[in-house]
N, C-alpha and C positions, 0 to 999 in steps of 0.2 A: 723127379722124373719129368723130362721134356714131353709136352703134348704134341703129338706129330699129326699134322693136318696134311692130307694128301689130295691132290688132283687126279681124280680117276679118268682114265680114256684119253689122256692128252699124250700125244707122241711127239717129242722135240728131237729134230734131227739137225738143225742148223740155226745161226743166229750169231750174235756179236758179244753177248755177256755171259757170265758165269752163272750157274745155278747148282742147286743140290737135288740130286736125283734119288728118289726113294726106290723106285722098281723099274726093272727087274734087278734081282739081287745078283748080278753078274758083273765080272770083272771089266767087261767091254761095253757095259750099258751106255757109256758116253758117246762112243763110236757107232754103236749099232742102233741106238735110239732109246730114249728114256720115256717110259710109259707113265710115270707118276712124278711130277715136279712139285717141290715145295713151294706154295705160293709166296708172294712178295713179302707179306707181313708175318710169315712163320719164322720162329726162331732159328731153325735149321737153315733158312735161306740167308742168314746175314753174313756168313763167312765160311771158308774152308774149315776153319777150327770148329765152328758150330756143326757144321754138316758131318764131319768125318769123326769128331771126338765127342762132342756132347750128343749127337744124334746118331752114333754108330749103330749099325754098320753102313750107313748111306754113303753116297759118293758124290764128291765136289766135281763138277765138270766144267772145265774151261779150255782155253786154247792149248793148254799143255797136255791135256787129256786126249789130244789126237781125234777129237771127235766133236759131235754137235754141242751146241750151247744153245741155251734157251732164248726165246723171243722176249721182247721187252714186256709183255704182260706177266712174266714169270720171274722177272729179275728182281732181286730184292734191292730196295732203296739205298741201303748202305753200300752196296757193291758198286754203284755208280762212280764212287770215288771222286776224282777230280785232278786236275793236273797240278802237279807240285814242281814249280820252277823256282829258280833262285835269281838273285840280282848280282851275286858275286861268285857263287858256288853251287854245285849240285849236291852239296853234302852239308847238314846243318852243324856238323862237328868241326867245320872249318871257321875258325875264329873270325866273326864279323859277317859271315854268311846270313843271308835273310832268305827264308823260304816263304813263298807265296802261294796262297790258294787253297788253304785246309779249312773245311767246316768243324765245328767244335759241337760235342754233346756233353751232357752231364748224367751222373748217377750218384748213389750213396747207398751202399749195401752192408756196411759195418763190417765188412769181412777185414781179417788181419791183412794188412797191405802186402802184396807180393814181395815188395823190397824190404820187408821185415824179416825175411828168411836169410839165412846166411849165404854168402858167396854171389850176392846179388850187386853187380856193378863194382868198379874200382873206387872204393871209397876210401877217405882218410882212416887209417888204421882198421880198414875192413869192417867198418861199423855198419850194421843194418839200420834202417830207419825205425823210429819208435812205433810200437802199438800200445794199445790201451786195455784196461780191464773193464769191469762192470761200469755202465753208465759213461763210457767214453772217457774216463778219467785216469790219472797216474800214468803219463806217458813214461816209457821206458823201453830199453833194448830187450827183446824177448829171445828165449832159446827156441830152437827147431822142434823142441819136444812139446812146446805149448800150442795146441791146436788152435785153428780159427773158430770163432764163434758160428761161422757159416758151416763148419763141419761137424759141430756139436757143442754141447755144453758139459763142464765149464770150458771156457775158451777166451781168447783174447781177440780184440777186433780194432776196428778204426778208432780215431781220437776225435773228440769234440773240436779241437784246435785246428783240425785239418778242413774245416768249413771255410769257405771265402769270406774276406772282409774288405771294407772299405778303407784305403789309406788316405786318400785325398780325392778332390774331384776329377783327377785324371788317371789315377792309379788304383788298382785293387790287387789284392795277393790272395794266393791259395795254392791248393795242391790238384794232382791230376794223375791218372793213368795214361799211358801211350800205347798205341798199336805196335804190335811186333812188326818190324821191317816196313812200316807204313810210308815212311818217306826215307830217302837216303840219309844215313846217320842216326836214325832212330833204331836202334839194334836190340829190342826186347830188353832182357834182363841187364845189358850193359848200360842201359839209359838210367837205371836206378839212381836216384838222388840228384840227378843234373837238373839245372833249372833254365827256363825258357821264359822269355818275354814274348807275350802275344799282344799284337795291335789289331783291334777290331776294324773290319774293312767292309766295304759295300760289296753286294753280290750275294749269291746263294747257291748252295747245292742240295740242301736238305732242309726244308722248311722255309719261312720267310726271310732268314739272314738277320743281319744287324739292324736295329733301329738306328735312324740317323743321329739320335742322341748320343750313341756310344761309339760311333765310328771315329777313329783315331785315338781312343782312349786304350789303355793298356792294362793288361792283366798279367801279373808275373807269377809263375807257378813252379814247384818242385815236383819231379815225379817220384811217386811213392808207390805206384802200382803198374803192373804191366797188363794190358788187355790183349790177351792172345786172340780174342774174338772180335777186336776193334780194327775196322779196315781202313780208318782215317787217322789222324795224328792224336788229338788231344781229347780225351773224355775227363770232363772236370769234376772234382768232387764237389757237390751241391746237395745239401740235405733236401729231401722230398723230390728229387730229379729222377727217381726210379731205382728200384733195386736190381731190376734184371732177373736173371735166373736165380741168384741167390737171395731169396726173399724170406729166409728164416733167421738170418743172423741178427738183424735188428732187434727183434723181438726178444732174443736171447740175451743180448748186451743190456738192454734197458728194461728193468722189471717193471710191470704194470702196464706195458704197451703192447698192442697187437701189430701183427706185420703190416696191416693196411693203413696204420697211422704215420707210416714212414713214406708213403707215396701215393696216398689216396686211392689204394687198390688199383694202381696203374703201374705195373712193373717196368714198362718201357715209355719213358716220357715224363712220369710222375705227375704231381699235382697240377692241375691246369689253371689254378689261381692262387693268389697269395693267402686266400683263406686257409688253405690246406696246411700252411705253416703252423697254424695254430694247434695241429694236433700232435706236433712233435714234441720231445722233451725239451724243456726250457733252454738247455745248452746248444741246441741245434737251430733255434728259430731264428737268430740273427744271421746265420749263414744261409737259411732258406730265404729270408727276406731279400738278401743280395741279389737273388735271380731276378726279383721284380723292381718296378720303378718307384714304389711306395711301400712304406711299413704299413700293415694292416692296423696297427694299434694308434698311431698318431698322424698318418698320412705324410711323413717326412720323407725326404729323398734318400734313396738308397743307391741304387746303380742301374738296374734295368737290363740285365742279360736277357731276361724274357719279359717283355712289357705286356701289360694285360692286353686281352683281346688278340693274343698271339701276334703282335705286331713285331716282336723280335724274338727269335728262337733259332737254335743252332747257328749262331752267328760265325761269319768267316772270319779267318785271322791270317795275317802274315806273322811270322815268328822267327826268333833267332836264339841261339843258345847264349847264356849270360852267366856271369859268376853269381854264385847263389848269396841273396841277401841274408844278413843274419836273422832278419825277421822270420824267415823260413827255416833256416838250419837250427835256430833255438828251439824250434818247436819239433822238427824231424829228428834232431840229434846227429844228423849225418851229412856229409858234403863230399862231392868227387874230390879225388886226390889231384886231379888236373885242373881244378877250379881256377887257379891263377893265370891259365892260359886265356881266359875268356873275359870279355869287357865288363866292366861294372855297370850296373843298371842305376840310372838316375831316378829315385823314387820321388824326389821331393820332399818337403816337410809334410808330416801328418795333419790331418785336420784335428782341430781341438776336440771334436766330438767323434773321433774316429772310432769305429766299432770293431770289436773283436781283439785279437792279439796285437794288432798295429797300434792300438791305444795303450798296450802294456809293454810293448817292446819297439819303441819308435826310433828305428835306425834306418838308414838309407841303403847300407850295404853291409856286407860282412867286414869289410876293412875301412868302413867309414863312409864312403860314397859322397854324394853332394848333400850339404847341408845349407841352411839359410843362415845360420849364425856361426861365425868364427870360433872355434874351440881349439884346445890343444890337440895336436896330432895323435891319433889312436895307433897304438902299436898293432902290428899284423895279427890276425885272428891265430890264437895259439893251437897246437895240436891238442888232443882231447886227454891231456895229463891232468891230473889233479894237484899238480903243484906247479907254481909260477916263479919265475925269477922277479925280484924286485924291479919296479920301474918308475920309482919316484922321482919327481922334479926337485931342483934345488930348494924351491918354495914350500915343499911338503915336509912336515917334521912332526914327530911324536912330541907330545909334551913331556917335561920332565917328570912331572908327578900329577895323578889324576886328581880332580876337584875332590876335597875331603869332606867328610862330615854327613854321609848318607845324602839326602835331599837337600841339606842346608845350603850347599853352594851349586846345585843342579836342579833340574826340572823335576817336580813331582808330577810325574804323568798321571796319577790317580785323580788330580785335581783338575786337569785339563780336559776340554771338551775333544772328544775322539770322533773322527769320521772316517769313512772309507775313501781312499784316495780313487777316484774313477771307478768303474765298475769291476776293477780288478782287487778293490779292497777286501772283498769276501770271497774270492775264487775258492779258495779252501778254508780260509778264516781260521788259521792254526796260530794263535797268538795268546799271550797272557802278560799280565803285568808282574814283575818280580821284585825282590828287595824293597818290600813295603810301598810299591808304586814308584820306585826310583829307577827301574830298569824295565826293558820291554824285550820279550822273547818272541820272535816270529819265525815261521818256517813254511814250506812249500811256497804257494803263491798268494802272498798276503801283503796289502799296501795299506798303511795307516798314516792319517794325518792327525796331528795334535796342535790345537790352537794356542798359541803362546799367551801368557798372561795379559801381555799387551804388545801392540805392535812395534817392532824395532826398526828404527831409521838407522840405516847402515852407515857408519863412518869409516874412516881409515883404520881405526882400531877394534872394529867389531870381529869377534871370532865366534866360530862354532867349535866347541869342544864335546868331545864324546870318548867313550871307550867300547871297545868290541871284542867279543869272545864268539868262537864258533869251533865246534868239534869236527865237522865235515863240510867240506867245500861243495857248493852246487854251482848253478849258473851265475846269479848276481845277488848280491846283497849292497844296498846303498842307502844313504841318508841324504835328505835334501832340505832346503829351505825355499819356501814359495810364498807368493801372495795370494795363492787360491788353494783351497782344500779339495777341488774337483779337477784342476787342470795341472797336470804335471809339468807342463812346458812354461809355468810362470816362476821359474826360479832354477838355480843350479842344483844338480844331483851329484853326489859324490860317492863313486863305487869304490869300496874298500875291499871286497872279496868276490871271487866268481872266477871259474874257467871259461866264461863267455865275456868278451868286452862288450858292454852295454853301449853301443856307439850311436846313442841318439844325439839330437842336436844340442841338448842342454847337460849331457853328462860330462863330468869330469873324471879322467882315468888317472891323474896324477897319484892318486893315493891308493890304487889298487894293488896293494902289496901284502895283504894279510895272508899268512900261511895257517890253513886249518889245523887245530890241534896244538897250537903254540902258546895258548893261554891268552890273557887280556893283553890288549895293546890300545894304547890311548893317542888321541889325534888332536890338534888344534889348527883349524883352518882359518886363515885370513879371508873373510868374506868380502872385502871392498872390491878386490880385483875380479873376483867371480861374478859380481853382481851388476858389473858395469854395463852388460848388455840387456839388463831388465829394467831400466828406468830408475826413478827415485822412489816408487811405491814402497812403503815400509813392508818388511816381512812380517807374516802373521802365523806361519804354520812350519812346524818342523816335521818332516814327513819320512816314513821308514818303508823300504821297498825289498821284498824277498821274491825271487824268482828261481824256483827249483823245479824244472821239467820233468827231470829223470828219476828223481828219488822219492819213492813213496814215503810218506812221513812215518817214521819209526822213533820219532825224537832225537835222532843224531844228525839231522840238518838244521836244527835251530840256531838261530843267531841271537846273541844277547847284546842289546845296546844299553849302555850305562853311563851315570856320571855326565848326562847331557846337559849342555848350557849354551846359550846365546847370549854373549856378554857385549854391551855396548861399547 
């Protein structure tokens, strides 16, 4: 229930701004004079939707009400808005148009995203964005019969992966809600799944604005929520930035936590310092750190959307609509059907220590984008069919016969040192050794690196041999050879299966032709040509990558890698 705070004895007859009138309860209260106005900080004063829907039966008074409006002392800060001008068009849906002058806010309420309900936006194959179950895990497309955790339990809610993350020193990525009709072209539900590039700028409309250190840097977001109570453009998904009116969902979604843990008991604005991030579930802490200049644990640089001592908050941004990067759509599971009409965004190469999903899905756009290392041309992003036509290059070929003799002619994985490849090595940690240690089964989001018995100096005849089996296809399954067991960018990765093209800078798509459920298929890859961009350092590890965003593990998306051999 909304707590209603009234100002008694104030009669408002004229002015320039909109306000929420509590009393008298008459149809003509705006024109005849309001005797009780919602104060500026009151929830009901934030917008017409707050006033007339959340706080019904009150009345929103503005110029269209043919009557008085409040003076500045009763005007909510969020209704001050700001001019929205463009450099090339007055509509953000015009390809190339840049909108200027919007402040941003943040929230994290754990509710099922508005865009997870059917019929929201013109998406490819009418797919809704993913929602998640308990603890923000197991992203999947949900049905309309599954209620939001904000409405009760059991329910589904937001996903851990919707938290923002650092891609490199200039670019971060994340997800957002947009206001309904807040700027030309942002049309409420029709904006679902669309992507926008925000560029931080100087100036302020609400709070101190952007710190000088982030001005000119970019944040690329996909819309997964519609804020009918948002009077500006973007309300960014940031853990611990405030739950707003829906302050029950997070405690329902994450067992063992209280609602105050998720915003330091400050529903509007959230935690005032980075120390509040430590109250969150582990999966959300990194996204909370993004808001601040430093990590609490090791004082290392994060980003600084909100710098300590309130030197940066609610920063202003110019923005434009862009083609959605696969880094975002591989998480949300949806993208607009008119996406090809919009410019690709150049994300640049990821940091070696990039945080969050960007460390796991290091691409620059859904169709390849700009990368720093020349690679084979990626095929366009496929539709969400679980079957794919072969796209093998003439240099890719299956071997005539698999290496024989159990582990006699292939790697005995049980005898090798195994480590997690980046922080994603144990995201869900569904793996096991099979066939007496000669094969590896992985599922869900699991990355493993095995140290070779001795480093291999690659020559013109060096090959990577392996066989692959999978019953059900998901996003990506790939194998790689690297000089590092913590940095996936230190060697080529060969995707063999998946309905998402993993278009990161070091991925090779020439071998992505396995059809799920067709039994074992074996490959032999000439490594010399693929390692030319990585110097002469001997390879030390063979690594395995599984990325299954949308399939909860029931044992049917397991991938089996066997008969693995790196030959000199």
